[in-house]
Backbone of each chain as ProteinMPNN parsed JSONL, in Angstrom:
{"seq_chain_A": "MIVRVQDAAFDLGAEANAFAAGHSDMGALVTFTGIVRDLARGDLDRMVIEHYPGMTERALEKIAREAQERWSLGDVLVIHRYGDMAPGEQIMMVATLAPHRKDAFEAAEFLMDYLKSRAPFWKKEFTADGADWVESKAEDEDALTRW", "coords_chain_A": {"N_chain_A": [[14.207, 122.915, 67.264], [10.86, 123.442, 68.53], [9.176, 125.538, 70.67], [6.206, 126.422, 72.073], [4.15, 128.374, 74.146], [0.908, 129.051, 74.938], [-2.266, 130.614, 74.901], [-4.322, 130.216, 73.248], [-6.268, 127.629, 71.503], [-4.975, 124.75, 69.83], [-4.513, 123.002, 66.456], [-4.198, 119.897, 66.364], [-3.79, 118.165, 64.213], [-2.923, 119.778, 61.936], [-0.613, 120.988, 63.226], [1.096, 118.724, 63.439], [1.369, 117.805, 60.762], [2.489, 120.183, 59.939], [4.896, 120.3, 61.187], [6.07, 117.903, 60.639], [6.639, 118.266, 57.998], [8.782, 118.414, 55.02], [10.911, 116.662, 56.103], [11.941, 114.472, 54.827], [13.865, 112.732, 55.565], [13.183, 111.622, 57.917], [11.812, 108.874, 59.46], [9.862, 108.452, 61.266], [7.24, 109.868, 63.047], [6.253, 110.867, 66.391], [3.392, 111.675, 68.236], [1.96, 113.185, 71.158], [-0.856, 113.903, 72.806], [-2.339, 115.846, 75.499], [-5.27, 116.084, 77.394], [-7.903, 117.874, 78.686], [-9.349, 116.06, 81.432], [-12.365, 115.016, 82.498], [-13.498, 114.792, 86.033], [-13.92, 111.913, 88.224], [-16.392, 111.85, 89.236], [-17.773, 113.243, 87.005], [-18.142, 115.905, 87.159], [-16.749, 118.186, 86.266], [-16.406, 121.657, 85.698], [-14.642, 123.464, 84.343], [-11.096, 124.017, 83.727], [-8.407, 125.704, 84.859], [-5.25, 126.785, 83.869], [-2.241, 127.867, 85.249], [0.913, 129.853, 84.686], [4.303, 130.337, 84.618], [5.438, 132.854, 83.316], [8.165, 133.239, 81.023], [9.996, 131.543, 82.487], [8.597, 129.197, 82.108], [8.95, 128.772, 79.358], [11.839, 128.763, 79.277], [12.139, 126.437, 80.704], [10.913, 124.554, 79.181], [12.45, 124.465, 76.886], [14.772, 123.679, 77.772], [14.208, 121.021, 78.495], [13.428, 120.105, 76.046], [15.978, 120.382, 74.737], [17.494, 118.652, 76.052], [16.299, 116.162, 75.444], [17.019, 116.284, 72.642], [19.76, 115.779, 72.946], [19.985, 113.172, 74.106], [18.618, 111.35, 72.384], [18.542, 110.331, 68.894], [17.143, 112.469, 66.936], [15.159, 114.279, 64.534], [13.695, 116.59, 64.941], [12.147, 118.475, 67.677], [8.909, 119.22, 69.061], [6.914, 121.312, 71.173], [3.918, 122.171, 72.385], [2.232, 124.075, 74.655], [-0.831, 124.962, 76.568], [-2.174, 127.674, 78.362], [-4.417, 129.112, 80.775], [-8.066, 129.223, 80.534], [-9.964, 126.259, 80.279], [-12.25, 123.828, 78.945], [-13.64, 120.432, 79.787], [-12.342, 117.989, 77.935], [-11.137, 119.52, 76.012], [-7.854, 120.232, 74.277], [-4.878, 120.231, 75.946], [-2.052, 120.393, 75.747], [0.637, 119.452, 73.556], [3.251, 117.111, 72.441], [5.622, 116.378, 69.805], [7.695, 114.414, 68.201], [10.271, 113.799, 66.051], [12.016, 111.316, 64.283], [14.547, 109.348, 62.665], [13.997, 106.552, 63.189], [11.401, 104.673, 64.839], [11.894, 104.017, 67.717], [13.575, 105.913, 68.963], [11.811, 108.193, 68.603], [9.574, 107.347, 69.877], [10.644, 106.953, 72.698], [11.771, 109.41, 73.23], [9.514, 111.145, 73.256], [8.149, 110.155, 75.46], [10.004, 110.819, 77.477], [10.006, 113.655, 77.262], [7.373, 113.984, 78.242], [7.479, 113.069, 80.663], [9.217, 114.804, 82.144], [8.148, 117.155, 81.617], [5.756, 117.176, 82.944], [6.661, 117.455, 85.671], [8.573, 119.359, 85.862], [8.21, 121.612, 84.319], [6.948, 124.718, 84.776], [3.766, 124.804, 85.332], [0.392, 125.025, 86.557], [-2.445, 123.226, 87.59], [-5.896, 124.04, 87.996], [-8.904, 122.882, 89.218], [-12.344, 123.357, 88.542], [-15.542, 123.077, 89.968], [-19.245, 122.93, 90.734], [-19.191, 122.679, 93.402], [-17.113, 124.343, 94.094], [-13.363, 125.159, 93.949], [-10.307, 123.445, 93.279], [-6.688, 123.206, 93.504], [-4.837, 120.976, 91.315], [-3.152, 118.172, 92.863], [0.374, 117.401, 92.856], [1.512, 114.148, 91.914], [3.191, 111.471, 93.517], [3.994, 109.592, 91.944], [4.666, 110.745, 89.511], [7.206, 112.143, 90.054], [8.578, 110.0, 90.624], [8.512, 108.867, 88.213], [10.66, 110.081, 86.784], [13.116, 109.148, 87.535], [13.563, 106.837, 86.06], [14.877, 107.891, 83.751]], "CA_chain_A": [[13.16, 122.77, 68.207], [9.934, 124.42, 68.642], [8.423, 125.537, 71.913], [5.194, 127.408, 72.191], [3.257, 128.675, 75.235], [-0.179, 130.052, 74.351], [-3.76, 130.481, 75.685], [-5.257, 129.624, 72.172], [-6.446, 126.166, 70.994], [-4.12, 124.417, 68.501], [-4.962, 122.028, 65.649], [-3.478, 118.864, 66.526], [-3.366, 117.346, 62.906], [-2.217, 120.839, 61.24], [0.729, 121.322, 63.713], [1.796, 117.558, 63.472], [1.796, 117.882, 59.449], [3.541, 121.227, 59.548], [6.174, 119.927, 61.998], [6.964, 116.736, 59.892], [6.822, 118.536, 56.406], [10.172, 118.758, 54.645], [11.704, 115.974, 56.83], [11.741, 113.367, 54.298], [14.864, 111.771, 55.988], [12.736, 111.02, 59.104], [10.978, 107.813, 59.288], [8.923, 108.299, 62.448], [6.627, 110.914, 63.908], [5.229, 110.454, 67.483], [2.649, 112.796, 68.969], [1.318, 112.908, 72.331], [-1.688, 115.076, 73.276], [-2.955, 115.838, 76.798], [-6.685, 116.583, 77.353], [-8.803, 118.03, 80.049], [-10.229, 115.084, 81.823], [-13.386, 115.16, 83.605], [-13.449, 114.174, 87.369], [-14.639, 110.522, 88.154], [-17.875, 112.425, 89.404], [-18.238, 113.941, 85.883], [-18.996, 117.476, 87.259], [-15.755, 119.34, 86.154], [-16.937, 122.617, 84.862], [-13.479, 123.878, 83.73], [-9.807, 123.872, 84.459], [-7.595, 126.958, 84.619], [-3.841, 126.491, 83.984], [-1.464, 129.067, 85.379], [2.212, 129.288, 84.591], [5.218, 131.303, 84.999], [6.036, 133.389, 81.958], [9.612, 133.265, 80.964], [10.616, 130.441, 83.148], [8.039, 128.155, 81.388], [9.664, 128.743, 77.994], [13.169, 128.305, 79.512], [12.281, 124.948, 81.118], [10.431, 123.677, 78.158], [13.552, 124.58, 75.939], [15.836, 122.924, 78.511], [13.842, 119.661, 78.346], [13.673, 119.697, 74.658], [17.407, 120.215, 74.347], [18.076, 117.191, 76.813], [15.953, 115.078, 74.492], [17.775, 115.967, 71.393], [21.021, 115.297, 73.138], [19.95, 111.862, 74.152], [18.284, 110.649, 71.295], [18.815, 110.771, 67.581], [16.037, 113.171, 66.654], [15.141, 115.267, 63.507], [13.299, 117.881, 65.627], [11.109, 118.427, 68.882], [7.653, 120.323, 69.097], [6.271, 121.289, 72.378], [2.929, 123.321, 72.629], [1.282, 124.048, 75.95], [-1.702, 126.113, 76.614], [-2.375, 128.058, 79.715], [-5.877, 129.762, 80.824], [-9.361, 128.445, 80.819], [-10.298, 125.36, 79.415], [-13.326, 122.878, 79.249], [-13.313, 119.01, 79.593], [-12.18, 117.506, 76.428], [-10.325, 120.277, 75.228], [-6.59, 119.81, 74.211], [-3.954, 121.174, 76.809], [-0.813, 120.397, 75.294], [1.114, 118.357, 72.723], [4.525, 116.976, 72.125], [5.777, 115.681, 68.831], [9.17, 114.063, 67.873], [10.634, 113.372, 64.613], [13.36, 110.672, 64.324], [14.793, 108.423, 61.56], [13.427, 105.392, 63.637], [10.314, 104.818, 65.808], [12.261, 103.844, 69.209], [13.783, 107.095, 69.356], [10.826, 109.086, 68.506], [8.687, 107.099, 71.128], [11.188, 107.232, 74.023], [11.896, 110.892, 73.397], [8.271, 111.722, 73.532], [7.916, 109.638, 76.816], [10.953, 111.513, 78.275], [9.561, 114.925, 77.333], [6.166, 114.164, 78.965], [7.74, 112.784, 82.203], [9.748, 115.783, 82.571], [7.164, 118.398, 81.575], [4.794, 117.126, 84.053], [6.93, 117.896, 87.223], [9.647, 120.433, 85.737], [7.723, 122.887, 83.688], [6.004, 125.633, 85.913], [2.282, 124.895, 85.095], [-0.5, 124.569, 87.812], [-3.891, 123.222, 87.246], [-7.036, 124.237, 89.044], [-10.171, 122.347, 88.747], [-13.499, 123.953, 89.077], [-16.913, 122.321, 89.883], [-20.173, 123.585, 91.196], [-18.843, 122.873, 94.793], [-15.767, 125.013, 94.465], [-12.052, 124.994, 93.044], [-9.07, 122.875, 93.937], [-5.485, 122.909, 92.759], [-4.405, 119.57, 91.306], [-1.661, 118.102, 93.524], [1.347, 116.615, 92.119], [1.596, 112.821, 92.443], [4.501, 110.929, 93.927], [4.626, 108.674, 90.829], [5.126, 111.725, 88.578], [8.368, 112.594, 90.45], [9.301, 108.673, 90.442], [8.826, 108.574, 86.739], [11.954, 110.817, 86.238], [14.228, 108.208, 87.902], [13.935, 105.806, 84.957], [15.712, 108.374, 82.715]], "C_chain_A": [[12.287, 123.909, 68.273], [9.166, 124.371, 69.841], [7.386, 126.727, 71.938], [4.334, 127.294, 73.314], [2.194, 129.486, 74.856], [-1.328, 129.798, 75.047], [-4.591, 130.035, 74.42], [-5.113, 128.022, 71.99], [-5.389, 125.969, 69.837], [-4.936, 123.342, 67.726], [-3.934, 121.008, 65.598], [-2.801, 118.206, 65.108], [-2.528, 118.546, 62.098], [-0.807, 120.96, 61.728], [1.53, 119.999, 63.574], [2.316, 117.499, 62.026], [2.853, 118.826, 59.206], [4.848, 120.912, 60.106], [6.921, 118.898, 61.243], [7.316, 117.293, 58.431], [8.152, 119.044, 56.162], [11.354, 117.861, 55.36], [11.776, 114.568, 56.167], [12.989, 112.115, 54.769], [14.401, 111.067, 57.316], [11.626, 110.073, 59.02], [9.744, 107.572, 60.226], [8.562, 109.579, 63.107], [5.812, 110.433, 64.983], [4.727, 111.808, 67.977], [1.995, 112.274, 70.274], [0.427, 114.241, 72.669], [-2.338, 114.854, 74.631], [-4.253, 116.498, 76.938], [-7.203, 116.761, 78.828], [-9.477, 116.968, 80.441], [-11.218, 115.314, 82.809], [-13.03, 114.404, 84.944], [-14.303, 112.921, 87.265], [-16.112, 111.052, 88.446], [-18.665, 112.845, 88.147], [-18.821, 115.314, 86.041], [-17.823, 118.616, 87.135], [-16.34, 120.308, 85.276], [-15.799, 123.235, 84.001], [-12.205, 123.838, 84.421], [-9.091, 125.202, 83.981], [-6.095, 126.562, 84.928], [-3.082, 127.808, 84.103], [-0.06, 128.685, 85.139], [2.977, 130.63, 84.801], [6.013, 131.967, 83.715], [7.399, 133.487, 81.988], [10.279, 132.008, 81.469], [9.993, 129.178, 82.436], [8.796, 127.841, 80.224], [11.207, 128.113, 78.203], [13.126, 126.808, 79.87], [11.784, 124.094, 80.166], [11.624, 123.599, 77.163], [14.508, 123.585, 76.428], [15.484, 121.306, 78.321], [13.934, 119.049, 77.084], [15.085, 119.452, 74.206], [17.883, 118.945, 74.954], [17.684, 116.056, 75.913], [16.603, 114.851, 73.402], [19.141, 115.673, 71.832], [21.022, 113.752, 73.398], [19.64, 110.835, 73.213], [18.595, 111.13, 69.745], [17.496, 111.229, 66.813], [16.226, 114.173, 65.432], [14.913, 116.566, 64.237], [12.299, 117.421, 66.948], [10.101, 119.423, 68.695], [7.097, 120.159, 70.419], [5.18, 122.504, 72.481], [2.12, 123.126, 74.007], [0.531, 125.107, 76.31], [-1.681, 126.492, 78.148], [-3.814, 128.782, 79.768], [-6.94, 128.849, 81.087], [-9.71, 127.439, 79.807], [-11.339, 124.409, 79.823], [-12.882, 121.447, 79.158], [-13.427, 118.754, 78.147], [-11.462, 118.325, 75.451], [-8.78, 119.98, 75.547], [-5.78, 120.78, 75.152], [-2.721, 121.315, 76.111], [-0.456, 119.321, 74.238], [2.639, 118.414, 72.736], [4.632, 116.352, 70.958], [7.379, 115.485, 68.615], [9.329, 113.52, 66.563], [11.891, 112.679, 64.675], [13.378, 109.64, 62.959], [14.105, 107.062, 61.954], [12.488, 105.574, 64.75], [10.71, 104.846, 67.432], [12.683, 105.046, 69.775], [12.893, 108.071, 69.617], [9.922, 108.766, 69.766], [9.337, 107.587, 72.658], [11.405, 108.736, 74.256], [10.555, 111.571, 73.756], [7.741, 111.309, 75.09], [8.941, 110.591, 77.807], [10.495, 113.039, 78.512], [8.326, 114.952, 78.22], [6.474, 113.985, 80.51], [8.392, 114.057, 82.678], [8.982, 117.061, 82.582], [6.218, 118.421, 82.663], [5.28, 117.671, 85.542], [8.148, 119.048, 87.14], [9.225, 121.75, 85.002], [6.704, 123.482, 84.697], [4.612, 125.871, 85.425], [1.76, 124.267, 86.23], [-1.77, 124.382, 87.222], [-4.675, 123.277, 88.309], [-8.227, 123.834, 88.551], [-11.415, 123.011, 89.347], [-14.729, 123.244, 88.953], [-17.938, 123.277, 90.624], [-19.798, 123.815, 92.892], [-17.685, 123.819, 95.157], [-14.636, 124.817, 93.517], [-10.928, 124.377, 93.873], [-7.939, 122.744, 93.033], [-5.253, 121.526, 92.659], [-3.248, 119.601, 91.922], [-0.956, 117.282, 92.696], [1.189, 115.146, 92.669], [3.1, 112.177, 92.636], [4.961, 110.165, 92.639], [4.968, 109.517, 89.538], [6.563, 112.15, 88.808], [9.183, 111.107, 90.207], [9.617, 108.289, 89.161], [10.174, 109.135, 86.198], [13.161, 110.033, 86.635], [14.734, 107.263, 86.85], [14.843, 106.243, 83.949], [17.142, 108.425, 83.267]], "O_chain_A": [[12.659, 125.075, 68.139], [8.531, 123.357, 70.13], [7.768, 127.892, 71.825], [3.767, 126.221, 73.521], [2.448, 130.617, 74.44], [-1.412, 128.81, 75.775], [-5.633, 129.433, 74.678], [-4.123, 127.34, 72.258], [-5.031, 126.863, 69.07], [-5.923, 122.825, 68.25], [-2.917, 121.149, 64.919], [-1.633, 117.848, 64.962], [-1.442, 118.211, 61.623], [0.128, 121.031, 60.93], [2.749, 120.163, 63.593], [3.5, 117.207, 61.858], [3.861, 118.596, 58.538], [5.865, 121.255, 59.504], [8.149, 118.91, 61.155], [8.219, 116.773, 57.775], [8.669, 119.916, 56.86], [12.536, 118.193, 55.267], [11.68, 113.567, 56.877], [12.999, 110.938, 54.409], [15.031, 110.124, 57.795], [10.552, 110.434, 58.538], [8.853, 106.744, 60.039], [9.404, 110.294, 63.651], [4.83, 109.722, 64.769], [5.416, 112.819, 68.11], [1.573, 111.126, 70.411], [0.894, 115.375, 72.777], [-2.845, 113.763, 74.889], [-4.267, 117.653, 76.513], [-7.002, 116.054, 79.815], [-10.451, 116.782, 79.713], [-10.918, 115.786, 83.906], [-12.283, 113.428, 84.886], [-15.214, 112.803, 86.446], [-17.008, 110.555, 87.763], [-19.896, 112.845, 88.108], [-19.702, 115.812, 85.34], [-17.873, 119.698, 87.719], [-16.771, 119.948, 84.18], [-16.122, 123.518, 82.847], [-12.184, 123.637, 85.635], [-9.226, 125.659, 82.846], [-5.746, 126.103, 86.015], [-3.202, 128.714, 83.278], [0.312, 127.521, 85.289], [2.471, 131.719, 85.074], [7.08, 131.539, 83.273], [7.891, 133.848, 83.057], [11.14, 131.486, 80.76], [10.71, 128.211, 82.179], [9.273, 126.715, 80.08], [11.689, 127.218, 77.508], [13.954, 126.022, 79.41], [12.127, 122.913, 80.205], [11.733, 122.515, 76.59], [15.016, 122.748, 75.681], [16.35, 120.476, 78.045], [14.336, 117.906, 76.863], [15.393, 118.529, 73.453], [18.659, 118.226, 74.324], [18.459, 115.148, 75.614], [16.87, 113.721, 72.993], [19.82, 115.227, 70.907], [21.956, 113.078, 72.962], [20.172, 109.727, 73.155], [18.872, 112.308, 69.519], [16.858, 110.421, 66.14], [17.27, 114.812, 65.304], [15.722, 117.493, 64.205], [11.83, 116.299, 67.141], [10.424, 120.487, 68.167], [6.808, 119.038, 70.837], [5.553, 123.666, 72.642], [1.487, 122.112, 74.301], [1.079, 126.206, 76.405], [-1.244, 125.738, 79.018], [-4.331, 129.013, 78.675], [-6.791, 127.83, 81.761], [-9.751, 127.719, 78.609], [-11.388, 124.124, 81.02], [-11.857, 121.184, 78.53], [-14.291, 119.147, 77.363], [-11.204, 117.965, 74.303], [-8.383, 119.603, 76.65], [-5.998, 121.991, 75.131], [-2.344, 122.464, 75.881], [-1.215, 118.367, 74.07], [3.265, 119.449, 72.97], [3.694, 115.572, 70.797], [8.179, 116.386, 68.868], [8.469, 112.797, 66.06], [12.871, 113.303, 65.082], [12.366, 109.257, 62.372], [13.628, 106.422, 61.017], [12.661, 106.484, 65.561], [10.074, 105.488, 68.268], [12.316, 105.355, 70.909], [12.988, 108.787, 70.614], [9.56, 109.637, 70.556], [8.798, 108.305, 73.5], [11.233, 109.237, 75.368], [10.554, 112.524, 74.535], [7.039, 112.057, 75.771], [8.5, 111.018, 78.874], [10.555, 113.599, 79.606], [8.206, 115.929, 78.959], [5.888, 114.586, 81.411], [8.017, 114.388, 83.803], [9.152, 117.923, 83.444], [5.888, 119.452, 83.248], [4.534, 118.177, 86.38], [8.612, 119.563, 88.157], [9.858, 122.8, 85.111], [5.833, 122.85, 85.295], [4.261, 127.011, 85.12], [2.269, 123.325, 86.837], [-2.229, 125.208, 86.432], [-4.403, 122.758, 89.392], [-8.661, 124.341, 87.516], [-11.492, 123.192, 90.562], [-15.014, 122.784, 87.847], [-17.52, 124.335, 91.094], [-20.046, 124.845, 93.518], [-17.349, 124.044, 96.32], [-14.849, 124.364, 92.392], [-10.667, 124.766, 95.012], [-8.089, 122.251, 91.915], [-5.39, 120.808, 93.649], [-2.408, 120.496, 91.826], [-1.501, 116.521, 91.896], [0.759, 114.978, 93.81], [4.028, 112.456, 91.877], [6.148, 110.116, 92.317], [5.52, 108.965, 88.586], [7.188, 112.523, 87.814], [10.287, 111.091, 89.663], [10.595, 107.613, 88.841], [10.706, 108.623, 85.214], [14.218, 110.274, 86.052], [15.908, 106.924, 86.696], [15.527, 105.453, 83.299], [18.066, 108.814, 82.553]]}, "seq_chain_B": "MDVLYFAWVRERIGLPKETVETNAATVMDLVEELRAREERYEAAFADLSALRVAVDQDLTEFDAPLEGAREVAFFPPMTGG", "coords_chain_B": {"N_chain_B": [[14.78, 143.029, 95.266], [12.629, 141.135, 92.979], [9.81, 139.306, 94.216], [8.052, 136.423, 93.464], [4.822, 134.71, 93.352], [3.069, 131.743, 92.953], [0.081, 129.863, 91.839], [-1.537, 128.286, 94.716], [0.182, 129.495, 96.541], [0.205, 132.222, 95.829], [-2.458, 132.643, 96.098], [-2.727, 132.411, 98.805], [-0.912, 134.283, 100.02], [-1.994, 136.519, 98.626], [-1.141, 138.162, 96.662], [0.482, 138.478, 93.335], [3.064, 139.292, 92.788], [5.884, 141.036, 94.371], [7.984, 143.652, 95.277], [10.964, 143.056, 96.894], [12.964, 144.634, 99.662], [15.963, 143.399, 100.812], [18.646, 141.694, 102.347], [19.064, 139.039, 102.449], [20.921, 136.227, 102.706], [20.55, 133.593, 101.623], [17.971, 131.618, 100.181], [16.378, 130.58, 102.156], [16.728, 132.202, 104.259], [15.342, 134.473, 103.213], [12.854, 133.508, 103.193], [12.408, 133.196, 105.981], [12.394, 135.88, 106.633], [10.049, 136.714, 105.165], [8.221, 135.317, 106.429], [8.137, 136.258, 109.051], [6.718, 138.654, 108.74], [3.613, 138.627, 108.321], [0.761, 136.839, 109.006], [-0.573, 135.727, 106.739], [1.915, 135.16, 105.299], [3.033, 133.407, 106.91], [1.29, 131.365, 106.877], [1.461, 130.443, 104.204], [4.042, 129.731, 103.828], [4.132, 127.623, 105.777], [4.781, 124.901, 105.393], [7.386, 123.769, 104.103], [8.219, 121.611, 102.542], [6.115, 121.339, 100.855], [6.408, 123.229, 99.177], [8.168, 124.65, 96.366], [11.145, 126.266, 94.833], [12.344, 128.764, 92.564], [15.099, 130.465, 91.475], [16.038, 133.474, 89.645], [14.515, 132.248, 87.536], [15.333, 129.69, 87.534], [14.947, 126.239, 88.678], [15.639, 125.455, 92.154], [17.138, 124.863, 95.286], [16.162, 125.37, 98.802], [18.332, 126.248, 100.248], [19.861, 127.596, 98.705], [22.099, 130.156, 97.553], [21.571, 133.826, 97.407], [22.941, 135.705, 96.165], [23.162, 138.548, 93.857], [20.858, 137.778, 92.693], [18.041, 138.305, 90.871], [15.253, 137.701, 90.715], [12.958, 135.823, 92.643], [11.077, 132.974, 93.051], [8.139, 131.477, 94.384], [6.331, 128.361, 94.853], [3.871, 125.614, 94.478], [4.53, 122.107, 93.865], [4.748, 121.272, 90.403], [2.316, 120.958, 87.932], [2.268, 120.056, 85.21], [1.241, 119.286, 81.645]], "CA_chain_B": [[14.509, 141.915, 94.331], [11.239, 140.825, 92.839], [9.425, 138.086, 94.661], [6.894, 135.921, 92.644], [4.113, 133.677, 93.996], [2.082, 131.086, 92.087], [-0.809, 128.738, 92.536], [-2.175, 128.477, 96.028], [1.095, 130.33, 97.338], [-0.218, 133.291, 95.453], [-3.925, 133.074, 96.611], [-2.481, 132.59, 100.279], [-0.317, 135.481, 100.1], [-2.746, 137.532, 98.275], [-0.619, 138.982, 95.398], [1.205, 137.622, 92.577], [4.459, 139.684, 92.929], [6.125, 142.121, 95.028], [9.515, 144.024, 95.366], [11.271, 143.066, 98.572], [14.304, 145.031, 100.152], [16.357, 142.344, 101.671], [19.974, 141.365, 102.418], [19.066, 137.632, 102.787], [22.154, 135.43, 101.837], [19.902, 132.39, 101.188], [16.34, 131.561, 100.056], [15.899, 130.173, 103.595], [16.941, 133.478, 105.028], [14.283, 135.292, 102.629], [11.546, 132.882, 103.693], [12.251, 133.6, 107.41], [12.017, 137.269, 106.736], [8.812, 137.098, 104.816], [7.473, 134.594, 107.574], [7.935, 137.094, 110.28], [5.967, 139.695, 108.273], [2.429, 138.641, 108.585], [0.179, 135.543, 109.276], [-0.628, 135.216, 105.435], [2.946, 134.674, 104.695], [3.28, 132.261, 107.754], [0.424, 130.146, 106.357], [1.979, 130.081, 102.889], [5.454, 128.946, 104.113], [4.155, 126.556, 106.978], [5.128, 123.565, 105.199], [8.359, 123.983, 102.953], [8.209, 120.337, 101.796], [4.904, 121.492, 99.959], [6.964, 124.213, 98.086], [9.383, 124.658, 95.468], [11.662, 127.715, 94.784], [13.159, 129.115, 91.611], [15.884, 131.93, 91.375], [16.116, 133.804, 88.27], [13.879, 131.268, 86.641], [15.777, 128.296, 87.395], [14.632, 125.585, 89.964], [16.801, 125.305, 92.913], [16.792, 124.426, 96.671], [16.017, 126.423, 99.835], [19.704, 126.559, 100.733], [20.636, 128.228, 97.333], [22.54, 131.689, 97.787], [20.729, 134.844, 96.695], [23.656, 136.974, 95.793], [23.101, 138.858, 92.571], [19.613, 137.368, 92.262], [16.958, 139.476, 90.703], [14.07, 137.109, 90.853], [12.798, 134.437, 93.329], [9.536, 132.58, 92.851], [7.867, 130.307, 95.234], [5.14, 127.789, 94.214], [3.758, 124.26, 94.861], [4.89, 121.296, 92.97], [4.145, 121.737, 89.268], [1.488, 119.983, 87.354], [1.921, 120.343, 83.76], [1.162, 118.058, 80.936]], "C_chain_B": [[13.044, 141.567, 94.327], [10.996, 139.323, 93.333], [8.269, 137.565, 93.903], [6.047, 134.803, 93.379], [3.164, 133.002, 92.974], [1.068, 130.198, 92.561], [-1.426, 129.182, 93.796], [-1.146, 129.329, 96.797], [0.542, 131.793, 96.983], [-1.566, 133.704, 96.019], [-3.693, 133.064, 98.188], [-1.948, 133.866, 100.713], [-1.055, 136.794, 99.73], [-2.338, 138.461, 97.186], [0.333, 138.151, 94.712], [2.821, 138.166, 92.5], [4.857, 140.796, 93.684], [7.627, 142.476, 95.043], [9.962, 144.124, 96.733], [12.763, 143.595, 98.758], [14.929, 144.035, 101.014], [17.82, 142.143, 101.54], [20.177, 139.986, 102.69], [20.065, 137.065, 101.881], [21.614, 134.264, 101.147], [18.408, 132.542, 100.989], [15.796, 131.293, 101.197], [15.834, 131.47, 104.221], [15.71, 134.397, 104.509], [13.017, 134.584, 103.209], [11.484, 133.167, 105.119], [11.796, 134.958, 107.585], [10.598, 137.573, 106.347], [7.903, 136.354, 105.774], [7.061, 135.447, 108.659], [7.046, 138.396, 110.08], [4.549, 139.718, 108.992], [1.923, 137.232, 108.644], [0.049, 135.044, 107.862], [0.714, 134.598, 105.049], [3.342, 133.325, 105.577], [2.676, 131.094, 107.171], [1.064, 129.76, 104.945], [3.199, 129.455, 102.864], [5.405, 127.933, 105.231], [4.947, 125.272, 106.543], [6.137, 123.607, 103.96], [8.546, 122.862, 102.265], [7.183, 120.456, 100.825], [5.276, 122.478, 98.847], [8.077, 124.04, 97.117], [9.79, 126.037, 95.133], [12.303, 127.843, 93.371], [13.897, 130.404, 91.696], [16.407, 132.036, 90.094], [15.697, 132.655, 87.18], [14.448, 129.903, 86.453], [15.369, 127.498, 88.683], [15.876, 125.361, 90.564], [16.386, 124.787, 94.328], [16.8, 125.56, 97.641], [17.239, 126.963, 100.353], [20.337, 127.41, 99.663], [20.915, 129.726, 97.902], [21.747, 132.638, 96.853], [21.597, 135.846, 96.057], [23.626, 137.342, 94.336], [21.813, 138.379, 91.927], [18.566, 138.494, 92.166], [15.489, 139.064, 90.852], [13.931, 135.898, 91.478], [11.333, 134.366, 93.301], [9.3, 131.33, 93.792], [6.329, 129.719, 94.577], [5.083, 126.358, 94.578], [4.407, 123.441, 93.74], [4.248, 121.284, 91.778], [3.38, 120.51, 88.637], [1.06, 120.228, 85.961], [1.525, 119.153, 83.048], [-0.29, 117.869, 80.612]], "O_chain_B": [[12.318, 141.641, 95.318], [11.693, 138.359, 93.018], [7.403, 138.412, 93.687], [6.691, 133.973, 94.021], [2.519, 133.71, 92.201], [1.178, 129.76, 93.706], [-1.806, 130.345, 93.938], [-1.611, 129.93, 97.765], [0.442, 132.561, 97.939], [-1.816, 134.859, 96.364], [-4.489, 133.722, 98.858], [-2.441, 134.487, 101.654], [-0.87, 137.878, 100.283], [-3.046, 139.401, 96.823], [0.948, 137.251, 95.283], [3.702, 137.383, 92.147], [4.021, 141.699, 93.652], [8.45, 141.588, 94.824], [9.575, 144.938, 97.571], [13.683, 143.089, 98.116], [14.329, 143.823, 102.068], [18.26, 142.487, 100.442], [21.268, 139.61, 103.118], [20.144, 137.27, 100.67], [22.163, 133.906, 100.106], [17.728, 133.418, 101.524], [14.664, 131.74, 101.382], [14.761, 131.79, 104.734], [15.099, 135.047, 105.358], [12.162, 135.314, 103.711], [10.347, 133.414, 105.522], [10.987, 135.277, 108.456], [9.941, 138.436, 106.929], [6.769, 136.814, 105.909], [5.932, 135.447, 109.15], [6.69, 139.097, 111.028], [4.249, 140.471, 109.918], [2.737, 136.375, 108.299], [0.533, 133.93, 107.66], [0.669, 133.511, 104.472], [3.869, 132.343, 105.054], [3.271, 130.036, 106.963], [1.097, 128.554, 104.698], [3.467, 128.666, 101.958], [6.443, 127.41, 105.636], [5.687, 124.69, 107.336], [5.658, 123.474, 102.834], [9.123, 123.047, 101.194], [7.273, 119.686, 99.869], [4.638, 122.579, 97.799], [8.871, 123.114, 97.287], [8.952, 126.939, 95.125], [12.871, 126.808, 93.022], [13.263, 131.416, 91.996], [17.023, 131.17, 89.474], [16.377, 132.272, 86.229], [14.183, 129.132, 85.531], [15.455, 128.1, 89.753], [16.932, 125.138, 89.972], [15.266, 124.294, 94.453], [17.374, 126.612, 97.362], [17.236, 128.076, 100.881], [21.438, 127.903, 99.909], [20.098, 130.354, 98.575], [21.341, 132.305, 95.74], [21.088, 136.784, 95.442], [24.048, 136.499, 93.545], [21.655, 138.544, 90.718], [18.278, 139.334, 93.018], [14.607, 139.894, 91.076], [14.578, 134.924, 91.093], [10.535, 135.29, 93.456], [10.087, 130.393, 93.928], [5.467, 130.387, 94.005], [6.117, 125.82, 94.973], [4.809, 124.027, 92.735], [3.023, 121.282, 91.901], [3.719, 119.335, 88.779], [-0.071, 120.511, 85.564], [1.441, 118.078, 83.641], [-0.659, 116.872, 79.991]]}, "name": "protein", "num_of_chains": 2, "seq": "MIVRVQDAAFDLGAEANAFAAGHSDMGALVTFTGIVRDLARGDLDRMVIEHYPGMTERALEKIAREAQERWSLGDVLVIHRYGDMAPGEQIMMVATLAPHRKDAFEAAEFLMDYLKSRAPFWKKEFTADGADWVESKAEDEDALTRWMDVLYFAWVRERIGLPKETVETNAATVMDLVEELRAREERYEAAFADLSALRVAVDQDLTEFDAPLEGAREVAFFPPMTGG"}
């Protein structure tokens, strides 16, 4: 399991290739990438992500461990950024390696559902009019019940 | 014990972290002590349904005991991903 919490941008392709390298017994690699989405009005200047150093790593490792217990996986990768980001920048990625695609897809979805509401990150959106904390959505919490 | 605040809780209280001398038995007791201090704490803790709490970096509930706890953190629901 690889969990990284960092300020710096990451290279999605390089990370995915390095993660999958040397696992010739794994037939499936699934990656998901979260991107800073502009607002419907198209006026997002930047997003700032705050996190809880220490707890963040603990929470992500716990979620990744649970995925490894539930599905037949070769490995799990989670990279999540914090700090200042512009619209279009990549915020985070998860990758799962498995012998077969079903485990890789399901585990990646599970990781994302839990990471959204159980890992201590908070997003703040800045526009010319001011700044607002992004509110959690009821459906994010509801998404956990399917697991 | 160290008390940490994140996101708008941090902004409302006006600091990210403080050391609190307390004999609070539960998280709720600690919340009541903080609320009684100043208006900014009252403002931050006005609606507990909008808050989450972690004790020693594990998510927990407001009725959780604080015996032996080193660190308590208050924050809004998380928005990762």
